[in-house]
ZALUM-38453 format. One record per residue: residue in one letter; x, y, z of N, C-alpha, C in turn. Coordinates in pm, whole numbers. Example, Ala and Ser with C-alpha at 12.3 -4.5 7.8 and 13.67 -1.06 7.14 Angstrom:
// residues 2
> a, 1319, -569, 780, 1230, -450, 780, 1320, -330, 780 .
> s, 1285, -225, 708, 1367, -106, 714, 1290, 3, 787 .
//
This chain:
// residues 242
> m, 85, -118, 1, 0, 0, -2, 87, 124, 0 .
> t, 54, 221, -84, 129, 346, -93, 72, 448, 3 .
> f, 157, 506, 86, 113, 609, 177, 151, 746, 120 .
> d, 52, 813, 60, 70, 946, 8, -59, 1020, 29 .
> l, -69, 1145, -21, -191, 1223, 1, -314, 1161, -63 .
> k, -295, 1083, -168, -411, 1017, -233, -467, 904, -149 .
> s, -389, 858, -52, -435, 744, 31, -513, 788, 150 .
> i, -526, 919, 171, -596, 972, 289, -746, 941, 278 .
> r, -804, 893, 387, -945, 862, 394, -1007, 931, 514 .
> k, -1138, 942, 515, -1211, 1001, 629, -1321, 902, 668 .
> n, -1335, 878, 803, -1442, 792, 852, -1578, 848, 813 .
> e, -1662, 765, 757, -1795, 809, 715, -1906, 761, 809 .
> a, -1874, 664, 894, -1976, 610, 986, -1906, 555, 1110 .
> i, -1980, 546, 1218, -1927, 490, 1341, -1932, 337, 1331 .
> a, -1819, 272, 1353, -1814, 126, 1346, -1889, 66, 1465 .
> a, -1924, -61, 1454, -1988, -130, 1567, -1902, -118, 1690 .
> p, -1961, -92, 1810, -1879, -68, 1929, -1816, -193, 1986 .
> r, -1701, -178, 2047, -1632, -282, 2123, -1638, -238, 2268 .
> v, -1716, -310, 2349, -1750, -268, 2483, -1704, -366, 2586 .
> v, -1641, -316, 2692, -1616, -397, 2814, -1706, -341, 2921 .
> c, -1796, -427, 2973, -1886, -388, 3081, -1851, -467, 3206 .
> y, -1811, -400, 3312, -1782, -467, 3436, -1856, -401, 3549 .
> g, -1877, -471, 3658, -1951, -410, 3767, -1979, -505, 3879 .
> v, -2051, -458, 3980, -2080, -536, 4100, -2171, -652, 4066 .
> e, -2167, -754, 4151, -2242, -876, 4126, -2393, -849, 4123 .
> g, -2458, -917, 4027, -2602, -916, 4024, -2668, -787, 3974 .
> i, -2589, -695, 3923, -2648, -565, 3882, -2717, -574, 3747 .
> g, -2678, -673, 3665, -2747, -688, 3535, -2656, -673, 3414 .
> k, -2530, -711, 3431, -2437, -700, 3318, -2477, -790, 3200 .
> s, -2516, -917, 3235, -2557, -1010, 3129, -2688, -964, 3066 .
> s, -2779, -907, 3145, -2904, -856, 3091, -2878, -739, 2999 .
> f, -2784, -654, 3032, -2741, -542, 2948, -2700, -597, 2810 .
> a, -2613, -700, 2812, -2565, -756, 2686, -2675, -827, 2609 .
> a, -2763, -894, 2683, -2873, -969, 2619, -2970, -877, 2547 .
> s, -2974, -748, 2590, -3067, -656, 2525, -3010, -591, 2398 .
> a, -2884, -628, 2366, -2823, -577, 2243, -2891, -644, 2123 .
> t, -2862, -596, 2005, -2926, -642, 1881, -2877, -784, 1846 .
> k, -2969, -880, 1839, -2940, -1019, 1799, -2810, -1072, 1856 .
> p, -2807, -1090, 1990, -2680, -1133, 2051, -2661, -1283, 2048 .
> i, -2534, -1325, 2044, -2495, -1462, 2061, -2389, -1465, 2173 .
> f, -2404, -1549, 2273, -2314, -1552, 2388, -2209, -1662, 2374 .
> i, -2086, -1627, 2403, -1980, -1728, 2426, -1957, -1734, 2575 .
> l, -1990, -1847, 2636, -1992, -1857, 2781, -1867, -1926, 2833 .
> t, -1809, -1866, 2938, -1703, -1932, 3013, -1748, -1956, 3156 .
> e, -1869, -1910, 3190, -1929, -1936, 3319, -2079, -1947, 3303 .
> d, -2146, -2006, 3401, -2291, -2020, 3395, -2355, -1902, 3461 .
> g, -2357, -1788, 3390, -2407, -1665, 3450, -2532, -1610, 3389 .
> l, -2599, -1688, 3303, -2717, -1637, 3232, -2841, -1638, 3319 .
> g, -2844, -1730, 3419, -2964, -1739, 3502, -3086, -1772, 3419 .
> s, -3188, -1690, 3430, -3313, -1714, 3358, -3318, -1644, 3220 .
> l, -3209, -1582, 3180, -3208, -1516, 3049, -3219, -1618, 2938 .
> k, -3307, -1595, 2843, -3326, -1683, 2730, -3256, -1619, 2609 .
> v, -3133, -1660, 2586, -3056, -1604, 2476, -2984, -1718, 2405 .
> d, -2947, -1694, 2277, -2870, -1792, 2204, -2727, -1794, 2259 .
> h, -2669, -1913, 2274, -2534, -1921, 2323, -2469, -2055, 2278 .
> f, -2337, -2052, 2270, -2259, -2172, 2244, -2255, -2257, 2369 .
> p, -2221, -2386, 2359, -2197, -2466, 2480, -2089, -2400, 2565 .
> m, -2089, -2428, 2695, -1991, -2369, 2785, -1848, -2401, 2738 .
> a, -1769, -2295, 2721, -1631, -2313, 2676, -1547, -2367, 2791 .
> q, -1471, -2471, 2761, -1384, -2534, 2862, -1237, -2504, 2835 .
> s, -1205, -2444, 2722, -1066, -2419, 2686, -1054, -2295, 2602 .
> f, -931, -2248, 2587, -903, -2137, 2498, -944, -2168, 2355 .
> d, -917, -2291, 2310, -952, -2332, 2175, -1104, -2332, 2155 .
> d, -1183, -2362, 2260, -1328, -2357, 2247, -1372, -2214, 2214 .
> v, -1314, -2116, 2283, -1352, -1976, 2259, -1312, -1934, 2119 .
> m, -1189, -1970, 2078, -1144, -1934, 1943, -1227, -2006, 1837 .
> g, -1271, -2129, 1868, -1357, -2202, 1775, -1490, -2133, 1755 .
> a, -1549, -2080, 1862, -1676, -2009, 1855, -1660, -1882, 1771 .
> i, -1550, -1809, 1796, -1525, -1688, 1715, -1508, -1723, 1568 .
> d, -1435, -1830, 1540, -1412, -1873, 1404, -1541, -1912, 1331 .
> s, -1630, -1981, 1405, -1757, -2022, 1343, -1843, -1902, 1310 .
> l, -1838, -1799, 1392, -1915, -1676, 1365, -1855, -1602, 1245 .
> y, -1728, -1619, 1222, -1661, -1553, 1107, -1683, -1630, 975 .
> t, -1683, -1763, 984, -1682, -1840, 860, -1821, -1892, 820 .
> e, -1913, -1905, 918, -2045, -1964, 888, -2151, -1855, 873 .
> k, -2255, -1886, 798, -2363, -1789, 774, -2454, -1784, 895 .
> h, -2489, -1663, 940, -2580, -1643, 1054, -2633, -1502, 1047 .
> d, -2728, -1472, 1136, -2786, -1337, 1138, -2762, -1268, 1273 .
> f, -2666, -1317, 1351, -2634, -1250, 1479, -2562, -1120, 1450 .
> e, -2590, -1021, 1531, -2528, -889, 1511, -2443, -844, 1627 .
> t, -2448, -918, 1738, -2368, -886, 1856, -2308, -1014, 1913 .
> v, -2180, -1014, 1945, -2118, -1128, 2011, -2082, -1086, 2152 .
> v, -2113, -1173, 2248, -2093, -1143, 2391, -2004, -1251, 2451 .
> l, -1901, -1212, 2522, -1818, -1303, 2599, -1851, -1285, 2745 .
> d, -1893, -1392, 2812, -1936, -1387, 2951, -1870, -1501, 3027 .
> s, -1758, -1480, 3095, -1699, -1351, 3129, -1548, -1354, 3109 .
> l, -1488, -1235, 3111, -1344, -1222, 3091, -1263, -1290, 3198 .
> d, -1301, -1267, 3326, -1217, -1322, 3434, -1225, -1473, 3442 .
> w, -1337, -1534, 3403, -1343, -1681, 3400, -1260, -1733, 3284 .
> l, -1257, -1659, 3173, -1170, -1699, 3064, -1024, -1684, 3105 .
> e, -991, -1581, 3180, -854, -1567, 3226, -810, -1687, 3310 .
> a, -902, -1740, 3394, -869, -1859, 3473, -841, -1978, 3383 .
> i, -918, -1992, 3275, -897, -2100, 3179, -760, -2086, 3116 .
> i, -728, -1964, 3070, -599, -1937, 3006, -484, -1967, 3102 .
> q, -499, -1924, 3226, -393, -1946, 3325, -369, -2095, 3351 .
> r, -478, -2170, 3363, -461, -2316, 3386, -389, -2381, 3269 .
> e, -423, -2343, 3147, -360, -2405, 3029, -212, -2365, 3020 .
> i, -179, -2241, 3056, -40, -2197, 3053, 41, -2275, 3156 .
> e, -14, -2290, 3276, 57, -2363, 3383, 74, -2512, 3348 .
> a, -22, -2569, 3270, -12, -2708, 3231, 93, -2731, 3125 .
> k, 120, -2628, 3045, 210, -2643, 2931, 354, -2596, 2960 .
> h, 373, -2522, 3073, 505, -2466, 3100, 551, -2501, 3241 .
> e, 677, -2517, 3258, 733, -2538, 3391, 737, -2405, 3465 .
> a, 741, -2414, 3598, 735, -2296, 3681, 847, -2197, 3646 .
> k, 969, -2247, 3617, 1078, -2157, 3587, 1057, -2079, 3457 .
> e, 974, -2135, 3367, 945, -2069, 3242, 846, -1955, 3260 .
> l, 776, -1956, 3375, 675, -1854, 3402, 722, -1751, 3505 .
> a, 848, -1767, 3553, 898, -1676, 3656, 925, -1536, 3598 .
> y, 938, -1442, 3690, 973, -1301, 3657, 874, -1241, 3559 .
> g, 746, -1271, 3572, 643, -1210, 3490, 625, -1267, 3351 .
> k, 701, -1376, 3319, 690, -1434, 3188, 552, -1495, 3162 .
> g, 490, -1548, 3271, 357, -1603, 3254, 255, -1497, 3214 .
> a, 269, -1379, 3271, 180, -1269, 3233, 195, -1230, 3091 .
> l, 318, -1234, 3041, 344, -1199, 2900, 277, -1303, 2806 .
> i, 288, -1432, 2843, 223, -1535, 2762, 72, -1516, 2763 .
> a, 17, -1485, 2879, -130, -1467, 2891, -171, -1346, 2807 .
> a, -93, -1238, 2808, -128, -1119, 2729, -132, -1149, 2582 .
> e, -44, -1235, 2535, -44, -1276, 2392, -170, -1355, 2360 .
> k, -214, -1438, 2452, -340, -1513, 2433, -457, -1416, 2420 .
> w, -455, -1313, 2506, -562, -1213, 2499, -559, -1138, 2366 .
> r, -442, -1106, 2319, -433, -1037, 2189, -490, -1121, 2076 .
> e, -467, -1253, 2085, -519, -1343, 1982, -672, -1342, 1987 .
> i, -730, -1344, 2103, -876, -1342, 2117, -932, -1210, 2068 .
> l, -871, -1100, 2106, -919, -968, 2069, -906, -946, 1918 .
> e, -803, -1000, 1856, -794, -994, 1712, -909, -1068, 1645 .
> g, -950, -1181, 1705, -1067, -1252, 1654, -1192, -1167, 1660 .
> f, -1210, -1100, 1774, -1326, -1013, 1788, -1317, -893, 1691 .
> n, -1196, -843, 1669, -1177, -735, 1571, -1225, -778, 1434 .
> a, -1192, -905, 1396, -1233, -954, 1264, -1385, -959, 1252 .
> l, -1451, -1003, 1361, -1598, -1006, 1358, -1657, -865, 1347 .
> r, -1593, -770, 1412, -1640, -633, 1407, -1611, -566, 1273 .
> n, -1488, -580, 1225, -1447, -508, 1105, -1499, -572, 976 .
> d, -1504, -707, 973, -1545, -775, 850, -1689, -817, 848 .
> k, -1748, -839, 965, -1887, -884, 976, -1981, -780, 1035 .
> g, -1928, -668, 1081, -2011, -562, 1132, -2074, -593, 1268 .
> m, -2016, -688, 1343, -2076, -727, 1472, -2027, -638, 1585 .
> a, -2119, -599, 1673, -2080, -535, 1797, -2018, -641, 1888 .
> v, -1931, -598, 1978, -1864, -691, 2070, -1885, -641, 2213 .
> i, -1933, -728, 2300, -1950, -693, 2441, -1874, -799, 2525 .
> l, -1780, -754, 2605, -1708, -840, 2694, -1746, -806, 2837 .
> i, -1792, -907, 2911, -1840, -887, 3048, -1735, -932, 3147 .
> a, -1719, -853, 3256, -1623, -888, 3359, -1680, -857, 3497 .
> h, -1632, -932, 3595, -1663, -898, 3733, -1568, -788, 3776 .
> t, -1589, -740, 3900, -1510, -626, 3945, -1427, -665, 4069 .
> t, -1320, -591, 4087, -1240, -606, 4209, -1199, -465, 4252 .
> i, -1163, -451, 4378, -1117, -324, 4430, -967, -335, 4458 .
> k, -887, -246, 4395, -742, -250, 4412, -691, -111, 4447 .
> r, -580, -111, 4514, -512, 14, 4550, -446, 73, 4425 .
> f, -463, 204, 4409, -400, 274, 4297, -301, 374, 4354 .
> d, -175, 358, 4313, -69, 448, 4358, -56, 563, 4260 .
> s, -123, 671, 4286, -122, 785, 4197, 6, 867, 4217 .
> p, 65, 915, 4108, 182, 1004, 4120, 145, 1143, 4168 .
> e, 17, 1176, 4171, -27, 1312, 4205, -88, 1325, 4342 .
> t, -142, 1212, 4397, -213, 1217, 4528, -169, 1098, 4610 .
> e, -224, 1093, 4733, -204, 977, 4818, -272, 856, 4754 .
> p, -222, 734, 4777, -284, 615, 4719, -430, 602, 4761 .
> y, -512, 543, 4675, -652, 521, 4707, -700, 395, 4637 .
> d, -815, 345, 4687, -873, 223, 4630, -972, 260, 4521 .
> r, -983, 172, 4419, -1081, 197, 4316, -1126, 62, 4253 .
> y, -1244, 67, 4196, -1294, -47, 4121, -1220, -62, 3988 .
> q, -1199, -188, 3945, -1145, -213, 3814, -1185, -356, 3773 .
> p, -1175, -389, 3643, -1208, -526, 3599, -1121, -627, 3673 .
> k, -1178, -742, 3702, -1110, -847, 3779, -1019, -929, 3689 .
> l, -907, -865, 3648, -810, -927, 3558, -667, -900, 3608 .
> q, -574, -986, 3570, -435, -961, 3599, -394, -829, 3530 .
> e, -299, -758, 3590, -273, -620, 3548, -238, -605, 3401 .
> r, -151, -691, 3351, -108, -677, 3211, -227, -711, 3118 .
> s, -300, -816, 3149, -418, -851, 3067, -521, -742, 3072 .
> n, -540, -684, 3189, -632, -572, 3209, -596, -458, 3114 .
> a, -468, -425, 3107, -422, -313, 3023, -449, -344, 2876 .
> v, -422, -467, 2830, -445, -507, 2692, -591, -490, 2653 .
> v, -680, -542, 2737, -825, -534, 2711, -873, -389, 2715 .
> r, -823, -312, 2810, -866, -174, 2828, -826, -89, 2707 .
> e, -706, -110, 2655, -661, -32, 2541, -738, -66, 2415 .
> w, -783, -192, 2408, -852, -243, 2287, -992, -188, 2272 .
> c, -1065, -175, 2381, -1210, -146, 2370, -1234, 1, 2341 .
> d, -1351, 26, 2284, -1398, 162, 2258, -1467, 225, 2378 .
> a, -1520, 138, 2463, -1588, 187, 2585, -1567, 87, 2699 .
> l, -1509, 136, 2807, -1495, 60, 2932, -1600, 116, 3026 .
> l, -1705, 41, 3053, -1822, 89, 3127, -1829, 21, 3264 .
> f, -1842, 98, 3367, -1855, 48, 3504, -2002, 53, 3545 .
> a, -2057, -63, 3577, -2196, -71, 3616, -2209, -73, 3769 .
> n, -2289, 18, 3821, -2306, 23, 3967, -2437, 93, 3998 .
> y, -2478, 86, 4122, -2597, 154, 4167, -2563, 301, 4197 .
> k, -2654, 390, 4165, -2636, 532, 4198, -2637, 551, 4346 .
> t, -2538, 624, 4396, -2526, 647, 4539, -2522, 796, 4568 .
> i, -2602, 836, 4665, -2604, 977, 4707, -2536, 985, 4843 .
> v, -2442, 1076, 4859, -2371, 1094, 4988, -2441, 1202, 5068 .
> k, -2480, 1167, 5188, -2547, 1264, 5278, -2468, 1273, 5410 .
> n, -2461, 1392, 5460, -2396, 1415, 5590, -2498, 1398, 5702 .
> a, -2465, 1315, 5802, -2556, 1295, 5913, -2491, 1345, 6043 .
> d, -2569, 1420, 6121, -2521, 1476, 6247, -2521, 1367, 6351 .
> v, -2401, 1341, 6412, -2392, 1237, 6514, -2369, 1299, 6653 .
> g, -2388, 1429, 6665, -2375, 1494, 6793, -2235, 1549, 6817 .
> f, -2221, 1629, 6919, -2094, 1686, 6959, -2030, 1762, 6841 .
> n, -2117, 1827, 6761, -2070, 1908, 6647, -1992, 1824, 6546 .
> k, -2028, 1697, 6533, -1962, 1609, 6436, -2063, 1555, 6337 .
> a, -2017, 1535, 6215, -2102, 1479, 6111, -2025, 1370, 6038 .
> v, -2096, 1269, 5992, -2034, 1161, 5914, -2105, 1154, 5780 .
> a, -2030, 1120, 5676, -2087, 1106, 5543, -2132, 963, 5522 .
> r, -2255, 945, 5481, -2311, 812, 5456, -2359, 806, 5313 .
> g, -2324, 693, 5246, -2372, 670, 5113, -2508, 601, 5112 .
> i, -2600, 655, 5038, -2735, 599, 5032, -2763, 560, 4887 .
> s, -2794, 432, 4863, -2823, 389, 4729, -2968, 418, 4691 .
> t, -2985, 470, 4571, -3120, 497, 4520, -3183, 377, 4452 .
> g, -3101, 274, 4428, -3150, 158, 4354, -3143, 172, 4204 .
> e, -3114, 294, 4156, -3102, 318, 4014, -2969, 260, 3962 .
> r, -2974, 182, 3855, -2857, 118, 3798, -2801, 202, 3683 .
> l, -2673, 233, 3690, -2612, 320, 3593, -2486, 261, 3533 .
> l, -2451, 310, 3415, -2324, 283, 3353, -2238, 411, 3363 .
> y, -2126, 401, 3426, -2034, 514, 3437, -1930, 502, 3326 .
> t, -1912, 610, 3252, -1840, 605, 3124, -1705, 674, 3123 .
> s, -1673, 750, 3227, -1551, 829, 3230, -1473, 801, 3359 .
> e, -1342, 806, 3347, -1252, 776, 3458, -1277, 868, 3578 .
> k, -1287, 808, 3699, -1298, 879, 3822, -1205, 810, 3922 .
> p, -1170, 880, 4036, -1087, 815, 4133, -1146, 683, 4186 .
> a, -1275, 668, 4187, -1340, 549, 4243, -1343, 431, 4149 .
> y, -1324, 454, 4018, -1336, 343, 3923, -1265, 373, 3792 .
> m, -1228, 267, 3720, -1177, 278, 3582, -1291, 288, 3488 .
> a, -1281, 373, 3388, -1382, 383, 3280, -1322, 469, 3171 .
> k, -1376, 451, 3051, -1335, 536, 2938, -1436, 517, 2826 .
> n, -1436, 610, 2731, -1514, 592, 2609, -1457, 683, 2499 .
> r, -1479, 641, 2375, -1432, 718, 2259, -1547, 789, 2190 .
> y, -1659, 806, 2260, -1781, 859, 2198, -1829, 989, 2260 .
> n, -1752, 1049, 2352, -1794, 1171, 2417, -1928, 1153, 2488 .
> l, -1940, 1043, 2559, -2065, 1011, 2628, -2081, 1095, 2757 .
> p, -2204, 1110, 2806, -2223, 1167, 2938, -2149, 1085, 3043 .
> e, -2124, 1142, 3161, -2049, 1072, 3264, -2122, 944, 3311 .
> s, -2254, 944, 3303, -2331, 827, 3340, -2455, 820, 3256 .
> i, -2499, 696, 3228, -2622, 671, 3151, -2692, 551, 3215 .
> p, -2822, 532, 3190, -2892, 416, 3244, -2826, 285, 3195 .
> l, -2835, 183, 3278, -2780, 50, 3244, -2872, -15, 3144 .
> s, -2857, 25, 3020, -2943, -19, 2910, -2865, -9, 2780 .
> w, -2873, -116, 2698, -2804, -110, 2569, -2862, -1, 2481 .
> n, -2995, 14, 2484, -3059, 120, 2404, -3013, 258, 2448 .
> a, -3000, 280, 2579, -2952, 409, 2627, -2807, 433, 2584 .
> f, -2728, 329, 2581, -2588, 339, 2539, -2581, 378, 2392 .
> i, -2655, 309, 2305, -2655, 337, 2164, -2708, 477, 2134 .
> q, -2817, 514, 2205, -2874, 650, 2183, -2773, 758, 2223 .
> a, -2697, 731, 2333, -2598, 827, 2377, -2487, 843, 2272 .
> i, -2452, 734, 2204, -2350, 741, 2099, -2405, 825, 1979 .
> i, -2526, 797, 1943, -2588, 868, 1829, -2604, 1017, 1860 .
//
């Protein structure tokens, strides 16, 4: 390919989104994905509950996941969204397979994390092919963990992030178009406890939201200039992009 002024192009439309949705247990991450347009689930855990959606058999290996991606690429179908549920259970599968194939000394000094990151890149390239060549939206679901963040600007603090090993987390985070944190809306109120003292208490409203932009309390990002929070709904997400 020649790179000159004649090769310059301009995007004419927004490509199908690549989304990572993580959040607290039971908030409705799978339901969010199930409400996307014509979804097909690749399962690494039994997290669908009563949701009635199309899905592959439970993946037991890395090759099972790659096989599902390959079938969506090579076979005729009318699915428009592919969902992986969930990232952290897939990471456990990848880790077990790496440990089974390599001796401990081969995984020392962070080498195991490097091997795992390459596995993740292979999977994400498969999802890229479905998105770029087949026009499919991609939703990756993850559980959440709370980890200490050592900021160069402030004192260390705890924050929510996807429940993944650090290097794998970075690979997935850089790949996606939107990293969305699902949580309940919380209002902080000051309560008088006497003796001229007040304590701040968080009160949940029960409203479920997707947080779209980085805050000290959680990781998040988006490439769509979204509002800081939107309802936990695929339709609300798409409308916010539009």
